[in-house]
Biopython code that builds the backbone (N, CA, C, O; Angstrom):
import numpy as np
from Bio.PDB.StructureBuilder import StructureBuilder

atoms = [
    (1, "UNK", "N", (45.749, 1.146, -51.434)),
    (1, "UNK", "CA", (44.602, 0.245, -52.005)),
    (1, "UNK", "C", (43.950, -0.974, -50.862)),
    (1, "UNK", "O", (44.753, -1.769, -50.372)),
    (2, "UNK", "N", (42.662, -1.050, -50.532)),
    (2, "UNK", "CA", (42.469, -1.906, -49.424)),
    (2, "UNK", "C", (42.448, -3.184, -50.339)),
    (2, "UNK", "O", (42.201, -3.171, -51.545)),
    (3, "UNK", "N", (42.797, -4.483, -49.449)),
    (3, "UNK", "CA", (42.881, -5.862, -49.879)),
    (3, "UNK", "C", (41.434, -6.227, -49.955)),
    (3, "UNK", "O", (40.613, -6.035, -49.058)),
    (4, "UNK", "N", (41.176, -6.849, -51.278)),
    (4, "UNK", "CA", (39.843, -7.218, -51.587)),
    (4, "UNK", "C", (39.484, -8.642, -51.366)),
    (4, "UNK", "O", (38.328, -8.999, -51.141)),
    (5, "UNK", "N", (40.596, -9.524, -51.443)),
    (5, "UNK", "CA", (40.199, -10.903, -50.986)),
    (5, "UNK", "C", (40.907, -11.380, -49.793)),
    (5, "UNK", "O", (42.045, -10.927, -49.673)),
    (6, "UNK", "N", (40.579, -12.033, -49.054)),
    (6, "UNK", "CA", (40.895, -12.701, -47.691)),
    (6, "UNK", "C", (40.910, -14.216, -47.730)),
    (6, "UNK", "O", (40.378, -14.899, -48.605)),
    (7, "UNK", "N", (41.592, -14.667, -46.661)),
    (7, "UNK", "CA", (41.605, -16.236, -46.648)),
    (7, "UNK", "C", (40.111, -16.754, -46.164)),
    (7, "UNK", "O", (39.377, -16.216, -45.335)),
    (8, "UNK", "N", (39.898, -17.853, -46.861)),
    (8, "UNK", "CA", (38.520, -18.247, -46.887)),
    (8, "UNK", "C", (38.543, -19.459, -46.439)),
    (8, "UNK", "O", (39.528, -20.124, -46.758)),
    (9, "UNK", "N", (37.604, -20.036, -45.674)),
    (9, "UNK", "CA", (37.470, -21.272, -44.949)),
    (9, "UNK", "C", (36.965, -22.273, -46.097)),
    (9, "UNK", "O", (35.736, -22.308, -46.156)),
    (10, "UNK", "N", (37.719, -23.216, -47.158)),
    (10, "UNK", "CA", (37.069, -23.851, -48.015)),
    (10, "UNK", "C", (36.279, -25.050, -47.537)),
    (10, "UNK", "O", (35.411, -25.519, -48.272)),
    (11, "UNK", "N", (36.541, -25.596, -46.294)),
    (11, "UNK", "CA", (35.448, -26.881, -45.989)),
    (11, "UNK", "C", (34.169, -26.044, -45.350)),
    (11, "UNK", "O", (33.102, -26.621, -45.139)),
    (12, "UNK", "N", (34.337, -24.787, -45.089)),
    (12, "UNK", "CA", (33.174, -24.058, -44.502)),
    (12, "UNK", "C", (32.093, -23.901, -45.542)),
    (12, "UNK", "O", (30.877, -24.077, -45.468)),
    (13, "UNK", "N", (33.006, -23.458, -46.699)),
    (13, "UNK", "CA", (32.024, -23.104, -47.419)),
    (13, "UNK", "C", (31.497, -24.290, -48.144)),
    (13, "UNK", "O", (30.407, -24.113, -48.687)),
    (14, "UNK", "N", (32.032, -25.436, -48.264)),
    (14, "UNK", "CA", (31.469, -26.491, -48.988)),
    (14, "UNK", "C", (30.486, -27.229, -48.113)),
    (14, "UNK", "O", (29.554, -27.863, -48.609)),
    (15, "UNK", "N", (30.757, -27.124, -46.386)),
    (15, "UNK", "CA", (29.575, -27.428, -45.634)),
    (15, "UNK", "C", (28.449, -26.652, -45.659)),
    (15, "UNK", "O", (27.382, -27.079, -45.218)),
    (16, "UNK", "N", (28.572, -25.523, -46.143)),
    (16, "UNK", "CA", (27.384, -24.444, -46.069)),
    (16, "UNK", "C", (26.790, -24.698, -47.297)),
    (16, "UNK", "O", (25.794, -24.014, -47.535)),
    (17, "UNK", "N", (27.177, -25.602, -48.249)),
    (17, "UNK", "CA", (26.456, -25.775, -49.571)),
    (17, "UNK", "C", (27.093, -26.025, -50.711)),
    (17, "UNK", "O", (26.505, -26.123, -51.788)),
    (18, "UNK", "N", (28.282, -26.141, -50.568)),
    (18, "UNK", "CA", (29.046, -26.831, -51.725)),
    (18, "UNK", "C", (29.603, -25.690, -52.560)),
    (18, "UNK", "O", (29.834, -25.917, -53.747)),
    (19, "UNK", "N", (29.865, -24.366, -52.006)),
    (19, "UNK", "CA", (30.069, -23.195, -52.638)),
    (19, "UNK", "C", (31.372, -23.200, -53.276)),
    (19, "UNK", "O", (31.427, -22.557, -54.324)),
    (20, "UNK", "N", (32.629, -23.881, -52.816)),
    (20, "UNK", "CA", (33.781, -23.884, -53.480)),
    (20, "UNK", "C", (33.842, -24.969, -54.338)),
    (20, "UNK", "O", (34.205, -24.681, -55.479)),
    (21, "UNK", "N", (33.606, -26.068, -54.131)),
    (21, "UNK", "CA", (33.925, -27.192, -55.092)),
    (21, "UNK", "C", (33.031, -27.031, -56.337)),
    (21, "UNK", "O", (33.468, -27.218, -57.472)),
    (22, "UNK", "N", (31.905, -26.717, -56.102)),
    (22, "UNK", "CA", (30.910, -26.216, -57.046)),
    (22, "UNK", "C", (31.739, -25.313, -58.241)),
    (22, "UNK", "O", (31.739, -25.716, -59.404)),
    (23, "UNK", "N", (32.415, -24.110, -57.863)),
    (23, "UNK", "CA", (33.053, -23.266, -58.554)),
    (23, "UNK", "C", (34.254, -23.772, -59.232)),
    (23, "UNK", "O", (34.653, -23.412, -60.339)),
    (24, "UNK", "N", (34.867, -24.767, -58.347)),
    (24, "UNK", "CA", (36.506, -25.399, -58.833)),
    (24, "UNK", "C", (35.858, -26.224, -60.210)),
    (24, "UNK", "O", (36.307, -25.951, -61.323)),
    (25, "UNK", "N", (34.949, -27.082, -60.071)),
    (25, "UNK", "CA", (34.385, -27.937, -60.786)),
    (25, "UNK", "C", (33.824, -27.186, -62.120)),
    (25, "UNK", "O", (34.312, -27.560, -63.186)),
    (26, "UNK", "N", (32.885, -26.204, -62.146)),
    (26, "UNK", "CA", (32.759, -25.292, -63.132)),
    (26, "UNK", "C", (33.688, -24.885, -63.940)),
    (26, "UNK", "O", (33.688, -25.060, -65.158)),
    (27, "UNK", "N", (34.731, -24.182, -63.136)),
    (27, "UNK", "CA", (35.637, -23.443, -63.626)),
    (27, "UNK", "C", (36.638, -24.444, -64.550)),
    (27, "UNK", "O", (37.132, -24.124, -65.632)),
    (28, "UNK", "N", (36.786, -25.532, -63.963)),
    (28, "UNK", "CA", (37.888, -26.852, -64.723)),
    (28, "UNK", "C", (37.005, -27.084, -65.939)),
    (28, "UNK", "O", (37.578, -26.915, -67.015)),
    (29, "UNK", "N", (35.582, -27.477, -65.988)),
    (29, "UNK", "CA", (34.951, -27.919, -66.868)),
    (29, "UNK", "C", (34.777, -27.072, -68.064)),
    (29, "UNK", "O", (34.665, -27.511, -69.208)),
    (30, "UNK", "N", (34.759, -25.702, -67.689)),
    (30, "UNK", "CA", (34.432, -24.586, -68.662)),
    (30, "UNK", "C", (35.724, -23.997, -69.294)),
    (30, "UNK", "O", (35.669, -23.201, -70.233)),
    (31, "UNK", "N", (36.902, -24.427, -68.733)),
    (31, "UNK", "CA", (38.013, -24.051, -69.211)),
    (31, "UNK", "C", (38.222, -22.503, -68.547)),
    (31, "UNK", "O", (38.978, -21.749, -69.160)),
    (32, "UNK", "N", (37.658, -22.079, -67.475)),
    (32, "UNK", "CA", (38.040, -20.901, -67.136)),
    (32, "UNK", "C", (39.109, -20.892, -66.106)),
    (32, "UNK", "O", (39.008, -21.178, -64.913)),
    (33, "UNK", "N", (40.229, -20.484, -66.831)),
    (33, "UNK", "CA", (41.547, -20.442, -65.961)),
    (33, "UNK", "C", (42.539, -19.230, -65.993)),
    (33, "UNK", "O", (43.502, -19.147, -65.232)),
    (34, "UNK", "N", (42.238, -18.355, -66.883)),
    (34, "UNK", "CA", (42.968, -17.435, -66.933)),
    (34, "UNK", "C", (42.362, -15.723, -65.832)),
    (34, "UNK", "O", (41.238, -15.241, -65.969)),
    (35, "UNK", "N", (43.168, -15.287, -65.101)),
    (35, "UNK", "CA", (42.440, -14.144, -64.492)),
    (35, "UNK", "C", (41.636, -13.262, -65.064)),
    (35, "UNK", "O", (40.805, -12.655, -64.389)),
    (36, "UNK", "N", (41.752, -13.096, -66.195)),
    (36, "UNK", "CA", (40.794, -11.854, -66.900)),
    (36, "UNK", "C", (39.380, -12.757, -66.946)),
    (36, "UNK", "O", (38.397, -12.108, -66.588)),
    (37, "UNK", "N", (39.134, -14.057, -67.302)),
    (37, "UNK", "CA", (37.858, -14.538, -67.370)),
    (37, "UNK", "C", (37.458, -14.833, -65.957)),
    (37, "UNK", "O", (36.240, -14.760, -65.792)),
    (38, "UNK", "N", (38.115, -15.130, -64.951)),
    (38, "UNK", "CA", (37.682, -15.207, -63.894)),
    (38, "UNK", "C", (37.158, -13.841, -63.212)),
    (38, "UNK", "O", (36.005, -13.787, -62.785)),
    (39, "UNK", "N", (37.969, -12.819, -63.126)),
    (39, "UNK", "CA", (37.824, -11.476, -62.875)),
    (39, "UNK", "C", (36.305, -10.945, -63.518)),
    (39, "UNK", "O", (35.406, -10.351, -62.924)),
    (40, "UNK", "N", (36.362, -11.341, -64.797)),
    (40, "UNK", "CA", (34.798, -11.017, -65.411)),
    (40, "UNK", "C", (33.791, -11.725, -64.733)),
    (40, "UNK", "O", (32.785, -11.099, -64.396)),
    (41, "UNK", "N", (33.906, -13.169, -64.421)),
    (41, "UNK", "CA", (32.934, -13.638, -63.647)),
    (41, "UNK", "C", (32.724, -13.350, -62.325)),
    (41, "UNK", "O", (31.622, -13.528, -61.805)),
    (42, "UNK", "N", (33.821, -12.854, -61.635)),
    (42, "UNK", "CA", (33.324, -12.127, -60.084)),
    (42, "UNK", "C", (33.034, -10.901, -60.380)),
    (42, "UNK", "O", (32.571, -10.375, -59.367)),
    (43, "UNK", "N", (33.076, -10.003, -61.452)),
    (43, "UNK", "CA", (32.664, -8.701, -61.753)),
    (43, "UNK", "C", (31.215, -8.920, -62.029)),
    (43, "UNK", "O", (30.404, -8.111, -61.576)),
    (44, "UNK", "N", (30.893, -9.755, -62.603)),
    (44, "UNK", "CA", (29.381, -10.004, -63.180)),
    (44, "UNK", "C", (28.638, -10.667, -61.727)),
    (44, "UNK", "O", (27.486, -10.271, -61.553)),
    (45, "UNK", "N", (29.126, -11.530, -60.789)),
    (45, "UNK", "CA", (28.492, -11.663, -59.691)),
    (45, "UNK", "C", (28.443, -10.588, -58.707)),
    (45, "UNK", "O", (27.418, -10.334, -58.074)),
    (46, "UNK", "N", (29.568, -9.936, -58.569)),
    (46, "UNK", "CA", (29.432, -8.500, -57.944)),
    (46, "UNK", "C", (28.231, -7.715, -58.430)),
    (46, "UNK", "O", (27.366, -7.379, -57.622)),
    (47, "UNK", "N", (28.155, -7.455, -59.516)),
    (47, "UNK", "CA", (26.630, -6.731, -60.150)),
    (47, "UNK", "C", (25.551, -7.355, -59.681)),
    (47, "UNK", "O", (24.736, -6.661, -59.074)),
    (48, "UNK", "N", (25.310, -8.662, -59.831)),
    (48, "UNK", "CA", (24.158, -9.271, -59.401)),
    (48, "UNK", "C", (23.983, -9.051, -57.776)),
    (48, "UNK", "O", (22.909, -8.657, -57.321)),
    (49, "UNK", "N", (24.830, -9.263, -57.149)),
    (49, "UNK", "CA", (25.061, -9.090, -55.434)),
    (49, "UNK", "C", (24.442, -7.650, -55.318)),
    (49, "UNK", "O", (23.565, -7.551, -54.460)),
    (50, "UNK", "N", (24.698, -6.701, -55.918)),
    (50, "UNK", "CA", (24.576, -5.147, -55.724)),
    (50, "UNK", "C", (23.172, -5.060, -56.049)),
    (50, "UNK", "O", (22.469, -4.444, -55.247)),
    (51, "UNK", "N", (22.584, -5.603, -57.165)),
    (51, "UNK", "CA", (21.086, -5.579, -57.509)),
    (51, "UNK", "C", (20.425, -6.078, -56.555)),
    (51, "UNK", "O", (19.464, -5.417, -56.162)),
    (52, "UNK", "N", (20.707, -7.316, -55.920)),
    (52, "UNK", "CA", (20.226, -7.999, -54.955)),
    (52, "UNK", "C", (20.148, -6.977, -53.544)),
    (52, "UNK", "O", (19.101, -6.716, -52.952)),
    (53, "UNK", "N", (21.343, -6.537, -53.214)),
    (53, "UNK", "CA", (21.626, -5.889, -52.069)),
    (53, "UNK", "C", (20.586, -4.341, -52.268)),
    (53, "UNK", "O", (19.999, -3.874, -51.293)),
    (54, "UNK", "N", (20.510, -3.787, -53.459)),
    (54, "UNK", "CA", (19.642, -2.630, -53.532)),
    (54, "UNK", "C", (18.289, -3.174, -53.226)),
    (54, "UNK", "O", (17.703, -2.599, -52.308)),
    (55, "UNK", "N", (17.660, -4.181, -53.813)),
    (55, "UNK", "CA", (16.297, -4.792, -53.519)),
    (55, "UNK", "C", (16.019, -4.886, -52.239)),
    (55, "UNK", "O", (14.959, -4.415, -51.828)),
    (56, "UNK", "N", (17.005, -5.573, -51.288)),
    (56, "UNK", "CA", (16.720, -5.733, -49.924)),
    (56, "UNK", "C", (16.831, -4.302, -49.157)),
    (56, "UNK", "O", (16.143, -4.091, -48.159)),
    (57, "UNK", "N", (17.601, -3.468, -49.599)),
    (57, "UNK", "CA", (17.511, -2.057, -48.980)),
    (57, "UNK", "C", (16.150, -1.371, -49.276)),
    (57, "UNK", "O", (15.541, -0.704, -48.440)),
    (58, "UNK", "N", (15.697, -1.618, -50.652)),
    (58, "UNK", "CA", (14.404, -1.016, -50.718)),
    (58, "UNK", "C", (13.194, -1.826, -50.026)),
    (58, "UNK", "O", (12.181, -1.230, -49.659)),
    (59, "UNK", "N", (13.348, -3.168, -49.873)),
    (59, "UNK", "CA", (12.472, -3.726, -49.010)),
    (59, "UNK", "C", (12.544, -3.284, -47.542)),
    (59, "UNK", "O", (11.504, -3.178, -46.892)),
    (60, "UNK", "N", (13.643, -3.044, -47.050)),
    (60, "UNK", "CA", (13.817, -2.617, -45.582)),
    (60, "UNK", "C", (13.057, -1.234, -45.546)),
    (60, "UNK", "O", (12.123, -1.015, -44.774)),
    (61, "UNK", "N", (13.512, -0.394, -46.387)),
    (61, "UNK", "CA", (12.784, 0.872, -46.338)),
    (61, "UNK", "C", (11.158, 0.848, -46.364)),
    (61, "UNK", "O", (10.471, 1.576, -45.647)),
    (62, "UNK", "N", (10.697, 0.002, -47.197)),
    (62, "UNK", "CA", (9.218, -0.113, -47.425)),
    (62, "UNK", "C", (8.799, -0.858, -46.022)),
    (62, "UNK", "O", (7.851, -0.361, -45.413)),
    (63, "UNK", "N", (9.393, -1.930, -45.509)),
    (63, "UNK", "CA", (9.053, -2.441, -44.285)),
    (63, "UNK", "C", (8.885, -1.363, -43.073)),
    (63, "UNK", "O", (7.940, -1.487, -42.294)),
    (64, "UNK", "N", (9.815, -0.315, -42.937)),
    (64, "UNK", "CA", (9.882, 0.553, -41.935)),
    (64, "UNK", "C", (8.772, 1.427, -42.068)),
    (64, "UNK", "O", (8.124, 1.803, -41.091)),
    (65, "UNK", "N", (8.498, 1.804, -43.366)),
    (65, "UNK", "CA", (7.211, 2.406, -43.604)),
    (65, "UNK", "C", (6.035, 1.987, -43.059)),
    (65, "UNK", "O", (5.296, 2.590, -42.280)),
    (66, "UNK", "N", (5.909, 0.747, -43.601)),
    (66, "UNK", "CA", (4.644, -0.121, -43.378)),
    (66, "UNK", "C", (4.521, -0.301, -41.827)),
    (66, "UNK", "O", (3.401, -0.065, -41.372)),
    (67, "UNK", "N", (5.440, -0.661, -40.993)),
    (67, "UNK", "CA", (5.616, -1.082, -39.664)),
    (67, "UNK", "C", (4.929, 0.017, -38.886)),
    (67, "UNK", "O", (4.160, -0.318, -37.985)),
    (68, "UNK", "N", (5.129, 1.284, -39.145)),
    (68, "UNK", "CA", (4.328, 2.350, -38.089)),
    (68, "UNK", "C", (2.991, 2.244, -38.233)),
    (68, "UNK", "O", (2.209, 2.298, -37.284)),
    (69, "UNK", "N", (2.643, 2.078, -39.491)),
    (69, "UNK", "CA", (1.097, 2.048, -40.059)),
    (69, "UNK", "C", (0.738, 0.969, -39.433)),
    (69, "UNK", "O", (-0.162, 1.187, -38.622)),
    (70, "UNK", "N", (1.171, -0.366, -39.503)),
    (70, "UNK", "CA", (0.717, -1.536, -38.890)),
    (70, "UNK", "C", (0.633, -1.491, -37.353)),
    (70, "UNK", "O", (-0.312, -2.068, -36.816)),
    (71, "UNK", "N", (1.582, -0.825, -36.578)),
    (71, "UNK", "CA", (1.312, -0.612, -35.272)),
    (71, "UNK", "C", (0.346, 0.157, -34.806)),
    (71, "UNK", "O", (-0.330, -0.129, -33.817)),
    (72, "UNK", "N", (0.219, 1.193, -35.499)),
    (72, "UNK", "CA", (-1.030, 2.073, -35.367)),
    (72, "UNK", "C", (-2.379, 1.289, -35.539)),
    (72, "UNK", "O", (-3.237, 1.323, -34.656)),
    (73, "UNK", "N", (-2.538, 0.594, -36.683)),
    (73, "UNK", "CA", (-3.850, 0.244, -37.311)),
    (73, "UNK", "C", (-4.076, -1.399, -37.217)),
    (73, "UNK", "O", (-5.188, -1.926, -37.198)),
    (74, "UNK", "N", (-3.043, -1.978, -37.172)),
    (74, "UNK", "CA", (-2.884, -3.779, -37.397)),
    (74, "UNK", "C", (-3.149, -3.838, -38.905)),
    (74, "UNK", "O", (-3.365, -2.864, -39.626)),
    (75, "UNK", "N", (-3.100, -5.100, -39.266)),
    (75, "UNK", "CA", (-3.334, -5.597, -40.643)),
    (75, "UNK", "C", (-4.620, -6.537, -40.598)),
    (75, "UNK", "O", (-4.749, -7.419, -39.748)),
    (76, "UNK", "N", (-5.504, -6.282, -41.534)),
    (76, "UNK", "CA", (-6.672, -7.159, -41.742)),
    (76, "UNK", "C", (-6.958, -7.741, -42.948)),
    (76, "UNK", "O", (-6.786, -7.030, -43.938)),
    (77, "UNK", "N", (-7.349, -8.846, -43.108)),
    (77, "UNK", "CA", (-7.689, -9.354, -44.466)),
    (77, "UNK", "C", (-9.054, -8.981, -44.912)),
    (77, "UNK", "O", (-9.791, -8.363, -44.144)),
    (78, "UNK", "N", (-9.421, -9.303, -46.058)),
    (78, "UNK", "CA", (-10.876, -8.796, -46.655)),
    (78, "UNK", "C", (-11.977, -9.223, -45.662)),
    (78, "UNK", "O", (-13.046, -8.620, -45.757)),
    (79, "UNK", "N", (-11.876, -10.060, -44.843)),
    (79, "UNK", "CA", (-12.956, -10.444, -43.804)),
    (79, "UNK", "C", (-12.918, -10.203, -42.653)),
    (79, "UNK", "O", (-13.611, -10.780, -41.815)),
    (80, "UNK", "N", (-11.945, -9.139, -42.369)),
    (80, "UNK", "CA", (-11.501, -8.572, -40.905)),
    (80, "UNK", "C", (-10.839, -9.353, -39.867)),
    (80, "UNK", "O", (-10.839, -9.066, -38.670)),
    (81, "UNK", "N", (-10.136, -10.603, -40.536)),
    (81, "UNK", "CA", (-9.191, -11.479, -39.744)),
    (81, "UNK", "C", (-7.892, -10.709, -39.582)),
    (81, "UNK", "O", (-7.391, -10.218, -40.594)),
    (82, "UNK", "N", (-7.273, -10.551, -38.349)),
    (82, "UNK", "CA", (-5.868, -10.098, -38.514)),
    (82, "UNK", "C", (-5.080, -11.034, -38.997)),
    (82, "UNK", "O", (-5.154, -12.238, -38.752)),
    (83, "UNK", "N", (-4.099, -10.333, -39.887)),
    (83, "UNK", "CA", (-3.158, -10.968, -40.628)),
    (83, "UNK", "C", (-2.057, -11.225, -39.758)),
    (83, "UNK", "O", (-1.794, -10.334, -38.950)),
    (84, "UNK", "N", (-1.194, -12.503, -39.753)),
    (84, "UNK", "CA", (-0.268, -13.146, -38.882)),
    (84, "UNK", "C", (0.902, -12.456, -39.664)),
    (84, "UNK", "O", (1.127, -12.801, -40.823)),
    (85, "UNK", "N", (1.546, -11.620, -39.135)),
    (85, "UNK", "CA", (3.050, -10.974, -39.808)),
    (85, "UNK", "C", (4.045, -11.720, -39.429)),
    (85, "UNK", "O", (5.051, -11.012, -39.388)),
    (86, "UNK", "N", (4.299, -12.924, -39.094)),
    (86, "UNK", "CA", (5.436, -13.610, -38.651)),
    (86, "UNK", "C", (6.291, -13.863, -39.643)),
    (86, "UNK", "O", (7.492, -13.857, -39.372)),
    (87, "UNK", "N", (5.935, -14.084, -40.738)),
    (87, "UNK", "CA", (6.682, -14.502, -41.912)),
    (87, "UNK", "C", (7.506, -13.279, -42.492)),
    (87, "UNK", "O", (8.694, -13.401, -42.791)),
    (88, "UNK", "N", (6.768, -12.029, -42.640)),
    (88, "UNK", "CA", (7.189, -10.814, -42.873)),
    (88, "UNK", "C", (8.249, -10.243, -41.930)),
    (88, "UNK", "O", (9.195, -9.613, -42.403)),
    (89, "UNK", "N", (8.123, -10.446, -40.569)),
    (89, "UNK", "CA", (9.166, -10.214, -39.585)),
    (89, "UNK", "C", (10.386, -10.956, -39.797)),
    (89, "UNK", "O", (11.519, -10.489, -39.681)),
    (90, "UNK", "N", (10.053, -12.275, -40.152)),
    (90, "UNK", "CA", (11.289, -13.215, -40.273)),
    (90, "UNK", "C", (12.215, -12.645, -41.558)),
    (90, "UNK", "O", (13.430, -12.455, -41.510)),
    (91, "UNK", "N", (11.443, -12.447, -42.583)),
    (91, "UNK", "CA", (11.989, -11.827, -43.845)),
    (91, "UNK", "C", (12.843, -10.502, -43.576)),
    (91, "UNK", "O", (13.887, -10.198, -44.151)),
    (92, "UNK", "N", (12.107, -9.693, -42.470)),
    (92, "UNK", "CA", (12.757, -8.517, -42.305)),
    (92, "UNK", "C", (14.017, -8.756, -41.663)),
    (92, "UNK", "O", (15.034, -8.232, -42.118)),
    (93, "UNK", "N", (14.059, -9.629, -40.464)),
    (93, "UNK", "CA", (15.497, -9.879, -39.829)),
    (93, "UNK", "C", (16.493, -10.574, -40.714)),
    (93, "UNK", "O", (17.673, -10.317, -40.475)),
    (94, "UNK", "N", (16.244, -11.359, -41.635)),
    (94, "UNK", "CA", (17.051, -12.080, -42.478)),
    (94, "UNK", "C", (17.511, -10.974, -43.656)),
    (94, "UNK", "O", (18.597, -11.113, -44.219)),
    (95, "UNK", "N", (16.858, -10.174, -43.896)),
    (95, "UNK", "CA", (17.006, -8.967, -44.979)),
    (95, "UNK", "C", (18.092, -8.093, -44.268)),
    (95, "UNK", "O", (19.057, -7.670, -44.905)),
    (96, "UNK", "N", (17.917, -7.828, -42.925)),
    (96, "UNK", "CA", (18.734, -6.955, -42.178)),
    (96, "UNK", "C", (19.920, -7.340, -41.885)),
    (96, "UNK", "O", (20.878, -6.570, -41.822)),
    (97, "UNK", "N", (19.980, -8.753, -41.647)),
    (97, "UNK", "CA", (21.255, -9.423, -41.518)),
    (97, "UNK", "C", (22.086, -9.480, -42.760)),
    (97, "UNK", "O", (23.306, -9.400, -42.615)),
    (98, "UNK", "N", (21.603, -9.604, -43.925)),
    (98, "UNK", "CA", (22.211, -9.703, -45.107)),
    (98, "UNK", "C", (22.805, -8.450, -45.490)),
    (98, "UNK", "O", (23.944, -8.401, -45.956)),
    (99, "UNK", "N", (22.027, -7.359, -45.301)),
    (99, "UNK", "CA", (22.258, -6.017, -45.660)),
    (99, "UNK", "C", (23.548, -5.578, -44.734)),
    (99, "UNK", "O", (24.443, -4.955, -45.307)),
    (100, "UNK", "N", (23.694, -5.878, -43.294)),
    (100, "UNK", "CA", (24.758, -5.617, -42.587)),
    (100, "UNK", "C", (26.065, -6.774, -43.014)),
    (100, "UNK", "O", (27.235, -6.393, -43.001)),
    (101, "UNK", "N", (25.774, -7.885, -43.302)),
    (101, "UNK", "CA", (26.866, -8.584, -43.783)),
    (101, "UNK", "C", (27.588, -8.172, -45.058)),
    (101, "UNK", "O", (28.772, -8.433, -45.271)),
    (102, "UNK", "N", (26.801, -7.520, -45.877)),
    (102, "UNK", "CA", (27.104, -7.072, -47.251)),
    (102, "UNK", "C", (27.890, -5.649, -47.234)),
    (102, "UNK", "O", (28.628, -5.304, -48.157)),
    (103, "UNK", "N", (27.649, -4.876, -46.093)),
    (103, "UNK", "CA", (28.074, -3.737, -46.034)),
    (103, "UNK", "C", (29.800, -3.454, -45.974)),
    (103, "UNK", "O", (30.333, -2.574, -46.649)),
    (104, "UNK", "N", (30.444, -4.235, -45.176)),
    (104, "UNK", "CA", (31.915, -4.236, -45.393)),
    (104, "UNK", "C", (32.345, -4.758, -46.601)),
    (104, "UNK", "O", (33.361, -4.244, -47.070)),
    (105, "UNK", "N", (31.707, -5.846, -47.348)),
    (105, "UNK", "CA", (32.178, -6.228, -48.358)),
    (105, "UNK", "C", (32.076, -5.240, -49.640)),
    (105, "UNK", "O", (32.900, -5.119, -50.547)),
    (106, "UNK", "N", (30.794, -4.541, -49.463)),
    (106, "UNK", "CA", (30.496, -3.509, -50.488)),
    (106, "UNK", "C", (31.632, -2.237, -50.369)),
    (106, "UNK", "O", (32.091, -1.687, -51.370)),
    (107, "UNK", "N", (31.922, -1.947, -49.281)),
    (107, "UNK", "CA", (32.864, -0.519, -49.266)),
    (107, "UNK", "C", (34.241, -0.778, -48.597)),
    (107, "UNK", "O", (34.964, 0.210, -48.463)),
    (108, "UNK", "N", (34.659, -1.879, -48.197)),
    (108, "UNK", "CA", (35.665, -1.849, -47.115)),
    (108, "UNK", "C", (36.723, -2.938, -47.622)),
    (108, "UNK", "O", (37.694, -3.081, -46.879)),
    (109, "UNK", "N", (36.686, -3.626, -48.628)),
    (109, "UNK", "CA", (37.547, -4.817, -49.128)),
    (109, "UNK", "C", (37.101, -5.847, -48.279)),
    (109, "UNK", "O", (35.882, -5.859, -48.104)),
    (110, "UNK", "N", (37.947, -6.964, -47.540)),
    (110, "UNK", "CA", (37.996, -7.888, -46.814)),
    (110, "UNK", "C", (37.177, -7.384, -45.489)),
    (110, "UNK", "O", (37.044, -8.136, -44.523)),
]
sb = StructureBuilder()
sb.init_structure("model")
sb.init_model(0)
sb.init_chain("A")
sb.init_seg("    ")
for serial, (resi, resn, name, xyz) in enumerate(atoms, 1):
    if name == "N":
        sb.init_residue(resn, " ", resi, " ")
    sb.init_atom(name, np.array(xyz, "f"), 0.0, 1.0, " ", f" {name:<3s}", serial, name[0])
structure = sb.get_structure()
C-alpha cells in the first residue's frame, strides 16, 4: 500500500493562508479528536476536491475545443470588436497547473 500522508511544512501552510492553524482551531473547538471523525472529514474534503478536479478537467477540454476555433476565426462581441482573451488564458494556465498538482495526490499517495 502506498503512503497517503507525507511530512508537511506547517509554517508554509499557515503562511500561504492559515491552512494548518485554521483546522487545528476548528477541530479543537468542535471536539473533532478521534481518527474516525477526522477521516470522515478528510474523506468529505477528498470528495469535494475530486468534484472540483473533474470540473477543471471539463473546463480544460472545452478550452482546447474552443481554442482551435478561436485561432482560426477570432472572437468578436456583438458590435464586431475583438474580445480580449487574456483572462481566459490565465484561467487556463491556472487550471492546468491545478490539474497537474492534483494528479499525484489522486493516484499515487504522497
